[in-house]
N, C-alpha and C positions, 0 to 999 in steps of 0.2 A: 804069652810073651807080653812084656810091659815096656812101653817106650820111656824116654827121659822124663816126661811129664807125669808118669805114673798111670797113664791111660792104657787100655787094652790096645795092642797093636797086632792085629791079625795079618794074614797074608796081604801084601800090598801089590796093587797093579801099578806098573809104571805109568803115571798119569799122562805122559806125553804120547803114550801108545794108544790112548783112547781115541776113538773116532770123533772128529769134530762135526758139529751139526749147525746148520743155519736155522735159527729159531724164528718164529713169527713175532714181528714187532706189534705190540698191543696198541690199540687205538684209544682215544681219549675217553671212551665210554666204559672202559674196563675198571672194575673196583680196585684191582691191584695197583693202579696208578694213583689212587686217592688215599690209600691207607699208609700209615707210617711204617716204613720198612724196618725189619729187625736187624740189629748189628750182627756181623759175622763173628761167631764165638771162636772159631778155629778154622784155619785154612787147611782143609783136607783135600783128598782127591775129588770129592764132589764139587767143592768150591773152585778148584783148579779147572775142572771140566766145564763148569758154568762160565768162567772167565774166558776159556778157550772158545767156547761156543759163542759167547758175546763178541769176541774179536772177529770170528768168522762171519757172524751176522752183520756186524758193523761194516766190515770190508765189502760184503756182498751188496749192501745197500748204499755204499759210498758215503758212509757217515764219518763224523769226526769224533764222536763219543757216544756211549750207550750206558744206561743204568740198568741194573738187574730187573727192576720192576717193569721196564719197557719190554722185556722178554718173558714176563709173567712170573718172575721170582721175587718175592717180597723180602729181599735182603739188601743191606747197604753195601753194594759193590758197583764199581764203575769200570769201564774200559775206555781209555782215551787213546786215540791213534793219531798218526801224522796225517796232515791234510793231503788229499789226492791232488796232485798238480799235473 
């Protein structure tokens, strides 16, 4: 099966049904925080899962925003939330 972009599209898991996880926030001594993150080439289920996990992690730590390298993923993705009042 081929999708509209001409890429292989195998069986898809509804990404909202994937379990969310609170990830460990990396400390300043981790190399992933010092290297240039790669751009996201395509938003797929893996990227959606990462963003959902980042949202869960951000809310769990009462944060206002989180970048993917802060949870150990060297990609250019951010999660910004509303302030906890």
